[in-house]
C-alpha positions as CSV (number, residue, x, y, z in Angstrom):
1,M,148.0,8.5,-7.6
2,R,146.1,11.5,-5.9
3,D,149.2,13.7,-6.7
4,V,149.2,12.8,-10.2
5,V,145.2,13.9,-10.4
6,A,146.0,17.1,-8.7
7,W,149.0,17.9,-10.8
8,Q,147.1,17.3,-14.0
9,A,143.9,19.3,-12.8
10,A,146.4,22.1,-12.2
11,R,147.6,21.8,-15.8
12,L,143.9,21.5,-17.0
13,L,143.0,24.7,-15.2
14,E,146.2,26.5,-16.4
15,R,145.2,25.3,-19.9
16,E,141.9,26.9,-19.3
17,G,143.2,29.8,-17.4
18,R,142.9,32.8,-20.1
19,M,139.1,32.8,-19.5
20,L,139.3,31.9,-15.7
21,A,142.0,34.2,-15.1
22,R,140.0,37.5,-15.4
23,L,137.9,35.9,-12.4
24,D,139.0,37.0,-9.2
25,S,135.9,35.7,-7.7
26,L,132.6,34.5,-9.0
27,R,131.4,38.4,-8.8
28,G,134.0,38.9,-11.5
29,L,131.2,37.7,-13.9
30,E,129.2,41.0,-13.0
31,R,132.2,42.8,-14.5
32,W,131.4,41.1,-17.8
33,R,128.3,43.1,-18.0
34,G,129.4,44.5,-21.5
35,V,131.0,41.5,-22.9
36,L,127.9,39.3,-21.9
37,R,124.6,39.6,-23.7
38,P,121.7,41.5,-22.0
39,D,119.9,38.3,-21.2
40,A,122.7,36.6,-19.6
41,D,122.5,36.0,-16.0
42,P,126.1,36.3,-14.2
43,D,125.1,34.8,-11.0
44,R,123.5,31.6,-12.6
45,L,126.3,31.4,-14.9
46,A,129.1,31.6,-12.0
47,T,127.0,29.0,-10.1
48,G,127.0,26.8,-13.1
49,L,130.8,27.1,-13.8
50,M,131.5,26.5,-9.9
51,A,129.3,23.6,-10.0
52,A,131.1,22.3,-13.2
53,L,134.7,23.0,-11.6
54,Q,133.8,21.4,-8.0
55,G,132.1,18.4,-9.5
56,G,134.6,17.8,-12.3
57,Y,137.3,18.1,-9.7
58,L,135.7,15.4,-7.4
59,L,134.7,13.2,-10.6
60,A,138.3,13.2,-11.6
61,R,139.8,12.6,-8.1
62,T,137.6,9.5,-7.8
63,A,138.3,8.0,-11.2
64,H,141.9,9.2,-11.1
65,D,141.8,10.6,-14.4
66,T,141.2,14.3,-15.3
67,E,139.0,13.5,-18.2
68,P,135.8,14.1,-16.0
69,M,137.1,17.4,-15.1
70,A,138.2,18.4,-18.7
71,V,134.5,17.6,-20.0
72,A,132.8,19.4,-17.3
73,L,135.2,22.4,-17.4
74,N,134.9,22.7,-21.3
75,I,131.1,22.4,-21.4
76,S,130.6,25.1,-18.7
77,L,132.9,27.4,-20.4
78,D,131.4,26.7,-23.8
79,H,127.8,27.6,-22.1
80,V,129.2,30.9,-20.7
81,R,131.1,31.7,-24.0
82,S,127.6,31.4,-25.7
83,F,126.4,34.3,-23.9
84,A,129.5,36.5,-24.9
85,T,128.3,39.5,-27.3
86,T,131.3,38.6,-29.8
87,H,132.8,35.1,-30.2
């Protein structure tokens, strides 16, 4: 069952990969300064994104279901997008 959750989690990350692909690290958010509004704090956004990713993955593994990871990641990405200069 663990392999199935890991596989589903990988598929979920692949689906959300368009936004995440531009990040080679959490410091990749610093490079988005021109894309993010001036009031955005890249360090806080990166911490929130990482916490959602790790927490969602842990919940998915515990529940043997990727839905908690999908919810956590989607909410976190929506929050980061809310700071974008263009939507």
